[in-house]
PyMOL Python script that loads the backbone (N, CA, C, O; Angstrom):
from pymol import cmd

cmd.read_pdbstr("""\
ATOM      1  N   MET A   1     -78.823 -38.239 -25.275  1.00  0.00           N
ATOM      2  CA  MET A   1     -80.168 -38.046 -25.771  1.00  0.00           C
ATOM      3  C   MET A   1     -80.419 -36.572 -26.096  1.00  0.00           C
ATOM      4  O   MET A   1     -80.988 -36.261 -27.142  1.00  0.00           O
ATOM      5  N   LEU A   2     -80.008 -35.681 -25.227  1.00  0.00           N
ATOM      6  CA  LEU A   2     -80.222 -34.261 -25.477  1.00  0.00           C
ATOM      7  C   LEU A   2     -79.438 -33.773 -26.692  1.00  0.00           C
ATOM      8  O   LEU A   2     -79.891 -32.885 -27.416  1.00  0.00           O
ATOM      9  N   GLN A   3     -78.267 -34.354 -26.910  1.00  0.00           N
ATOM     10  CA  GLN A   3     -77.472 -33.982 -28.083  1.00  0.00           C
ATOM     11  C   GLN A   3     -78.210 -34.357 -29.373  1.00  0.00           C
ATOM     12  O   GLN A   3     -78.178 -33.598 -30.342  1.00  0.00           O
ATOM     13  N   GLN A   4     -78.863 -35.499 -29.397  1.00  0.00           N
ATOM     14  CA  GLN A   4     -79.614 -35.919 -30.577  1.00  0.00           C
ATOM     15  C   GLN A   4     -80.791 -34.997 -30.841  1.00  0.00           C
ATOM     16  O   GLN A   4     -81.085 -34.678 -31.993  1.00  0.00           O
ATOM     17  N   ILE A   5     -81.467 -34.565 -29.783  1.00  0.00           N
ATOM     18  CA  ILE A   5     -82.586 -33.630 -29.937  1.00  0.00           C
ATOM     19  C   ILE A   5     -82.076 -32.302 -30.460  1.00  0.00           C
ATOM     20  O   ILE A   5     -82.706 -31.697 -31.328  1.00  0.00           O
ATOM     21  N   ARG A   6     -80.948 -31.838 -29.947  1.00  0.00           N
ATOM     22  CA  ARG A   6     -80.360 -30.584 -30.412  1.00  0.00           C
ATOM     23  C   ARG A   6     -80.016 -30.665 -31.899  1.00  0.00           C
ATOM     24  O   ARG A   6     -80.290 -29.730 -32.652  1.00  0.00           O
ATOM     25  N   GLN A   7     -79.422 -31.771 -32.319  1.00  0.00           N
ATOM     26  CA  GLN A   7     -79.085 -31.942 -33.735  1.00  0.00           C
ATOM     27  C   GLN A   7     -80.337 -31.951 -34.597  1.00  0.00           C
ATOM     28  O   GLN A   7     -80.354 -31.356 -35.674  1.00  0.00           O
ATOM     29  N   TRP A   8     -81.387 -32.623 -34.131  1.00  0.00           N
ATOM     30  CA  TRP A   8     -82.636 -32.667 -34.892  1.00  0.00           C
ATOM     31  C   TRP A   8     -83.227 -31.274 -35.043  1.00  0.00           C
ATOM     32  O   TRP A   8     -83.670 -30.899 -36.128  1.00  0.00           O
ATOM     33  N   LEU A   9     -83.236 -30.498 -33.947  1.00  0.00           N
ATOM     34  CA  LEU A   9     -83.789 -29.145 -34.003  1.00  0.00           C
ATOM     35  C   LEU A   9     -82.962 -28.234 -34.906  1.00  0.00           C
ATOM     36  O   LEU A   9     -83.519 -27.390 -35.608  1.00  0.00           O
ATOM     37  N   ASN A  10     -81.647 -28.395 -34.897  1.00  0.00           N
ATOM     38  CA  ASN A  10     -80.794 -27.566 -35.736  1.00  0.00           C
ATOM     39  C   ASN A  10     -80.973 -27.873 -37.215  1.00  0.00           C
ATOM     40  O   ASN A  10     -80.775 -26.994 -38.054  1.00  0.00           O
ATOM     41  N   CYS A  11     -81.343 -29.101 -37.547  1.00  0.00           N
ATOM     42  CA  CYS A  11     -81.472 -29.496 -38.953  1.00  0.00           C
ATOM     43  C   CYS A  11     -82.892 -29.415 -39.478  1.00  0.00           C
ATOM     44  O   CYS A  11     -83.112 -29.620 -40.672  1.00  0.00           O
ATOM     45  N   THR A  12     -83.858 -29.125 -38.629  1.00  0.00           N
ATOM     46  CA  THR A  12     -85.258 -29.136 -39.023  1.00  0.00           C
ATOM     47  C   THR A  12     -85.767 -27.715 -39.229  1.00  0.00           C
ATOM     48  O   THR A  12     -85.566 -26.844 -38.382  1.00  0.00           O
ATOM     49  N   ALA A  13     -86.423 -27.493 -40.352  1.00  0.00           N
ATOM     50  CA  ALA A  13     -87.066 -26.204 -40.613  1.00  0.00           C
ATOM     51  C   ALA A  13     -88.492 -26.286 -40.073  1.00  0.00           C
ATOM     52  O   ALA A  13     -89.317 -27.039 -40.590  1.00  0.00           O
ATOM     53  N   ILE A  14     -88.769 -25.518 -39.045  1.00  0.00           N
ATOM     54  CA  ILE A  14     -90.093 -25.521 -38.420  1.00  0.00           C
ATOM     55  C   ILE A  14     -90.975 -24.537 -39.186  1.00  0.00           C
ATOM     56  O   ILE A  14     -90.717 -23.333 -39.176  1.00  0.00           O
ATOM     57  N   GLN A  15     -92.012 -25.046 -39.849  1.00  0.00           N
ATOM     58  CA  GLN A  15     -92.891 -24.202 -40.651  1.00  0.00           C
ATOM     59  C   GLN A  15     -94.286 -24.089 -40.058  1.00  0.00           C
ATOM     60  O   GLN A  15     -95.091 -23.281 -40.522  1.00  0.00           O
ATOM     61  N   ASN A  16     -94.578 -24.874 -39.060  1.00  0.00           N
ATOM     62  CA  ASN A  16     -95.879 -24.864 -38.414  1.00  0.00           C
ATOM     63  C   ASN A  16     -95.823 -23.936 -37.197  1.00  0.00           C
ATOM     64  O   ASN A  16     -95.067 -24.208 -36.265  1.00  0.00           O
ATOM     65  N   PRO A  17     -96.606 -22.844 -37.179  1.00  0.00           N
ATOM     66  CA  PRO A  17     -96.536 -21.898 -36.060  1.00  0.00           C
ATOM     67  C   PRO A  17     -96.903 -22.509 -34.700  1.00  0.00           C
ATOM     68  O   PRO A  17     -96.306 -22.148 -33.685  1.00  0.00           O
ATOM     69  N   SER A  18     -97.852 -23.406 -34.670  1.00  0.00           N
ATOM     70  CA  SER A  18     -98.225 -23.999 -33.384  1.00  0.00           C
ATOM     71  C   SER A  18     -97.104 -24.907 -32.855  1.00  0.00           C
ATOM     72  O   SER A  18     -96.870 -24.956 -31.647  1.00  0.00           O
ATOM     73  N   LEU A  19     -96.422 -25.614 -33.738  1.00  0.00           N
ATOM     74  CA  LEU A  19     -95.279 -26.432 -33.324  1.00  0.00           C
ATOM     75  C   LEU A  19     -94.144 -25.535 -32.835  1.00  0.00           C
ATOM     76  O   LEU A  19     -93.474 -25.867 -31.857  1.00  0.00           O
ATOM     77  N   ALA A  20     -93.923 -24.419 -33.495  1.00  0.00           N
ATOM     78  CA  ALA A  20     -92.879 -23.488 -33.072  1.00  0.00           C
ATOM     79  C   ALA A  20     -93.179 -22.946 -31.675  1.00  0.00           C
ATOM     80  O   ALA A  20     -92.276 -22.855 -30.843  1.00  0.00           O
ATOM     81  N   ARG A  21     -94.426 -22.589 -31.409  1.00  0.00           N
ATOM     82  CA  ARG A  21     -94.803 -22.107 -30.078  1.00  0.00           C
ATOM     83  C   ARG A  21     -94.590 -23.189 -29.022  1.00  0.00           C
ATOM     84  O   ARG A  21     -94.084 -22.917 -27.933  1.00  0.00           O
ATOM     85  N   ARG A  22     -94.980 -24.407 -29.354  1.00  0.00           N
ATOM     86  CA  ARG A  22     -94.830 -25.526 -28.411  1.00  0.00           C
ATOM     87  C   ARG A  22     -93.353 -25.768 -28.084  1.00  0.00           C
ATOM     88  O   ARG A  22     -92.999 -25.996 -26.927  1.00  0.00           O
ATOM     89  N   LEU A  23     -92.496 -25.718 -29.106  1.00  0.00           N
ATOM     90  CA  LEU A  23     -91.067 -25.913 -28.871  1.00  0.00           C
ATOM     91  C   LEU A  23     -90.484 -24.792 -28.017  1.00  0.00           C
ATOM     92  O   LEU A  23     -89.626 -25.038 -27.169  1.00  0.00           O
ATOM     93  N   CYS A  24     -90.945 -23.566 -28.237  1.00  0.00           N
ATOM     94  CA  CYS A  24     -90.466 -22.444 -27.431  1.00  0.00           C
ATOM     95  C   CYS A  24     -90.888 -22.597 -25.977  1.00  0.00           C
ATOM     96  O   CYS A  24     -90.160 -22.178 -25.078  1.00  0.00           O
ATOM     97  N   GLN A  25     -92.034 -23.182 -25.734  1.00  0.00           N
ATOM     98  CA  GLN A  25     -92.466 -23.419 -24.355  1.00  0.00           C
ATOM     99  C   GLN A  25     -91.638 -24.517 -23.701  1.00  0.00           C
ATOM    100  O   GLN A  25     -91.354 -24.453 -22.504  1.00  0.00           O
ATOM    101  N   LEU A  26     -91.252 -25.513 -24.472  1.00  0.00           N
ATOM    102  CA  LEU A  26     -90.454 -26.608 -23.925  1.00  0.00           C
ATOM    103  C   LEU A  26     -89.012 -26.202 -23.644  1.00  0.00           C
ATOM    104  O   LEU A  26     -88.414 -26.639 -22.661  1.00  0.00           O
ATOM    105  N   ILE A  27     -88.463 -25.364 -24.515  1.00  0.00           N
ATOM    106  CA  ILE A  27     -87.065 -24.961 -24.387  1.00  0.00           C
ATOM    107  C   ILE A  27     -87.031 -23.670 -23.579  1.00  0.00           C
ATOM    108  O   ILE A  27     -87.354 -22.599 -24.092  1.00  0.00           O
ATOM    109  N   LEU A  28     -86.647 -23.775 -22.347  1.00  0.00           N
ATOM    110  CA  LEU A  28     -86.639 -22.621 -21.463  1.00  0.00           C
ATOM    111  C   LEU A  28     -85.340 -21.841 -21.645  1.00  0.00           C
ATOM    112  O   LEU A  28     -84.252 -22.406 -21.541  1.00  0.00           O
ATOM    113  N   ALA A  29     -85.454 -20.560 -21.914  1.00  0.00           N
ATOM    114  CA  ALA A  29     -84.270 -19.735 -22.153  1.00  0.00           C
ATOM    115  C   ALA A  29     -83.944 -18.822 -20.986  1.00  0.00           C
ATOM    116  O   ALA A  29     -82.934 -18.120 -21.032  1.00  0.00           O
ATOM    117  N   HIS A  30     -84.755 -18.805 -19.951  1.00  0.00           N
ATOM    118  CA  HIS A  30     -84.532 -17.846 -18.877  1.00  0.00           C
ATOM    119  C   HIS A  30     -83.386 -18.245 -17.944  1.00  0.00           C
ATOM    120  O   HIS A  30     -82.771 -17.367 -17.339  1.00  0.00           O
ATOM    121  N   CYS A  31     -83.091 -19.494 -17.811  1.00  0.00           N
ATOM    122  CA  CYS A  31     -82.025 -19.929 -16.914  1.00  0.00           C
ATOM    123  C   CYS A  31     -81.249 -21.075 -17.571  1.00  0.00           C
ATOM    124  O   CYS A  31     -81.765 -22.188 -17.669  1.00  0.00           O
ATOM    125  N   PRO A  32     -80.033 -20.820 -18.016  1.00  0.00           N
ATOM    126  CA  PRO A  32     -79.287 -21.875 -18.706  1.00  0.00           C
ATOM    127  C   PRO A  32     -78.686 -22.918 -17.777  1.00  0.00           C
ATOM    128  O   PRO A  32     -78.148 -23.920 -18.247  1.00  0.00           O
ATOM    129  N   PHE A  33     -78.767 -22.700 -16.458  1.00  0.00           N
ATOM    130  CA  PHE A  33     -78.089 -23.598 -15.539  1.00  0.00           C
ATOM    131  C   PHE A  33     -78.987 -24.650 -14.918  1.00  0.00           C
ATOM    132  O   PHE A  33     -78.530 -25.756 -14.625  1.00  0.00           O
ATOM    133  N   GLU A  34     -80.257 -24.328 -14.711  1.00  0.00           N
ATOM    134  CA  GLU A  34     -81.169 -25.336 -14.172  1.00  0.00           C
ATOM    135  C   GLU A  34     -82.604 -24.983 -14.540  1.00  0.00           C
ATOM    136  O   GLU A  34     -82.975 -23.812 -14.627  1.00  0.00           O
ATOM    137  N   CYS A  35     -83.394 -26.019 -14.754  1.00  0.00           N
ATOM    138  CA  CYS A  35     -84.795 -25.803 -15.093  1.00  0.00           C
ATOM    139  C   CYS A  35     -85.559 -27.108 -14.924  1.00  0.00           C
ATOM    140  O   CYS A  35     -84.969 -28.184 -14.831  1.00  0.00           O
ATOM    141  N   ASN A  36     -86.866 -26.995 -14.888  1.00  0.00           N
ATOM    142  CA  ASN A  36     -87.760 -28.138 -14.898  1.00  0.00           C
ATOM    143  C   ASN A  36     -88.412 -28.188 -16.270  1.00  0.00           C
ATOM    144  O   ASN A  36     -88.959 -27.188 -16.735  1.00  0.00           O
ATOM    145  N   VAL A  37     -88.358 -29.330 -16.912  1.00  0.00           N
ATOM    146  CA  VAL A  37     -88.957 -29.509 -18.220  1.00  0.00           C
ATOM    147  C   VAL A  37     -90.036 -30.570 -18.092  1.00  0.00           C
ATOM    148  O   VAL A  37     -89.782 -31.667 -17.595  1.00  0.00           O
ATOM    149  N   GLN A  38     -91.233 -30.243 -18.537  1.00  0.00           N
ATOM    150  CA  GLN A  38     -92.335 -31.185 -18.450  1.00  0.00           C
ATOM    151  C   GLN A  38     -92.635 -31.725 -19.845  1.00  0.00           C
ATOM    152  O   GLN A  38     -92.912 -30.963 -20.771  1.00  0.00           O
ATOM    153  N   VAL A  39     -92.578 -33.050 -19.982  1.00  0.00           N
ATOM    154  CA  VAL A  39     -92.836 -33.728 -21.248  1.00  0.00           C
ATOM    155  C   VAL A  39     -93.780 -34.883 -20.970  1.00  0.00           C
ATOM    156  O   VAL A  39     -93.454 -35.791 -20.205  1.00  0.00           O
ATOM    157  N   PHE A  40     -94.940 -34.849 -21.585  1.00  0.00           N
ATOM    158  CA  PHE A  40     -95.919 -35.924 -21.441  1.00  0.00           C
ATOM    159  C   PHE A  40     -96.194 -36.272 -19.977  1.00  0.00           C
ATOM    160  O   PHE A  40     -96.078 -37.429 -19.571  1.00  0.00           O
ATOM    161  N   ARG A  41     -96.560 -35.254 -19.189  1.00  0.00           N
ATOM    162  CA  ARG A  41     -96.927 -35.391 -17.775  1.00  0.00           C
ATOM    163  C   ARG A  41     -95.776 -35.811 -16.864  1.00  0.00           C
ATOM    164  O   ARG A  41     -96.001 -36.089 -15.685  1.00  0.00           O
ATOM    165  N   ARG A  42     -94.565 -35.862 -17.378  1.00  0.00           N
ATOM    166  CA  ARG A  42     -93.398 -36.165 -16.554  1.00  0.00           C
ATOM    167  C   ARG A  42     -92.546 -34.923 -16.468  1.00  0.00           C
ATOM    168  O   ARG A  42     -92.369 -34.216 -17.461  1.00  0.00           O
ATOM    169  N   THR A  43     -92.017 -34.651 -15.294  1.00  0.00           N
ATOM    170  CA  THR A  43     -91.186 -33.474 -15.096  1.00  0.00           C
ATOM    171  C   THR A  43     -89.744 -33.913 -14.876  1.00  0.00           C
ATOM    172  O   THR A  43     -89.454 -34.775 -14.046  1.00  0.00           O
ATOM    173  N   PHE A  44     -88.849 -33.297 -15.645  1.00  0.00           N
ATOM    174  CA  PHE A  44     -87.418 -33.590 -15.540  1.00  0.00           C
ATOM    175  C   PHE A  44     -86.713 -32.357 -15.004  1.00  0.00           C
ATOM    176  O   PHE A  44     -86.911 -31.256 -15.519  1.00  0.00           O
ATOM    177  N   TYR A  45     -85.901 -32.527 -13.986  1.00  0.00           N
ATOM    178  CA  TYR A  45     -85.111 -31.439 -13.435  1.00  0.00           C
ATOM    179  C   TYR A  45     -83.741 -31.496 -14.080  1.00  0.00           C
ATOM    180  O   TYR A  45     -83.043 -32.506 -13.990  1.00  0.00           O
ATOM    181  N   ILE A  46     -83.363 -30.419 -14.724  1.00  0.00           N
ATOM    182  CA  ILE A  46     -82.088 -30.392 -15.450  1.00  0.00           C
ATOM    183  C   ILE A  46     -81.225 -29.301 -14.826  1.00  0.00           C
ATOM    184  O   ILE A  46     -81.676 -28.170 -14.646  1.00  0.00           O
ATOM    185  N   ARG A  47     -79.994 -29.645 -14.500  1.00  0.00           N
ATOM    186  CA  ARG A  47     -79.044 -28.650 -14.027  1.00  0.00           C
ATOM    187  C   ARG A  47     -77.685 -28.945 -14.622  1.00  0.00           C
ATOM    188  O   ARG A  47     -77.354 -30.091 -14.924  1.00  0.00           O
ATOM    189  N   SER A  48     -76.919 -27.911 -14.782  1.00  0.00           N
ATOM    190  CA  SER A  48     -75.599 -28.093 -15.358  1.00  0.00           C
ATOM    191  C   SER A  48     -74.645 -28.601 -14.275  1.00  0.00           C
ATOM    192  O   SER A  48     -74.816 -28.296 -13.095  1.00  0.00           O
ATOM    193  N   PRO A  49     -73.657 -29.365 -14.682  1.00  0.00           N
ATOM    194  CA  PRO A  49     -72.698 -29.860 -13.699  1.00  0.00           C
ATOM    195  C   PRO A  49     -71.852 -28.717 -13.157  1.00  0.00           C
ATOM    196  O   PRO A  49     -71.509 -27.785 -13.884  1.00  0.00           O
ATOM    197  N   ALA A  50     -71.525 -28.797 -11.898  1.00  0.00           N
ATOM    198  CA  ALA A  50     -70.728 -27.734 -11.254  1.00  0.00           C
ATOM    199  C   ALA A  50     -69.259 -27.961 -11.450  1.00  0.00           C
ATOM    200  O   ALA A  50     -68.443 -27.169 -10.978  1.00  0.00           O
TER     201      ALA A  50
END
""", "prot")
cmd.dss("prot")
cmd.show_as("cartoon", "prot")
cmd.util.cbc("prot")
cmd.orient("prot")
């Protein structure tokens, strides 16, 4: 599922500034190994495999 989202983002030209800000808030760049992502009131804990 994450691979499909990555492909969509790579192929999509984001021209709406508010959408760009929202995507930047969703995609956390501070820690590539683990993070909490909140989507539609649900929180997903993501960590890389060791």
